[in-house]
Steps between C-alpha positions, in 0.01 A plus 500: 500500500642423852419726780788524754417454870467816710813633659536392861601735772837426648493288813542678834766259605739663257476830685535360855837523684623147538593516875299708747602567866203499741518576875268412783511652855315377804508608859752221576688420178650633175489295178598561141483289191590525128236356272560394135191667355462298171486173681366632841761316700714613785858538387645583847377616837619601847309550823571583857297188597780266382652321797865566409429871470288540816787406730728765349260787530403688799161618363329338198284804399705814506698683229820316577329168441362630175844600387636158591221327311572710189878418520425118530249523217749683276770238563250218415403673181868531393550128579204411273637720224231771516673834425200737504153533648220746494321615818121469559369727771150480626298818516561544873876435479714808469870511433582556870605302805500123464419521120797720447729278707406182298536673164825670587657186640404307193659765285822499709553131436532563133153425366372770271152641538293579187 
């Protein structure tokens, strides 16, 4: 008589969203990136530290800068063929101010949020 192996629990990777939007705010800059969670690689990113963007912005840390970063990130995602992302917010991040500006401008470019 052959005893079958025990049933394995499903892998957690099967339940993860494939692309996750993460944001980081400092006192001087705003940055956002989309991470492909199964491979843990950065699919696309945008930051107010980039030289080409710094010259076009008056301030690199306010809500207007966050909205511009979100718009640029959304355009880069569409160029790479990524139609939808999920949003990861840290415990202290509320859907307000800069966070809201980034998320709304990504949504306005045509990227769906899960």
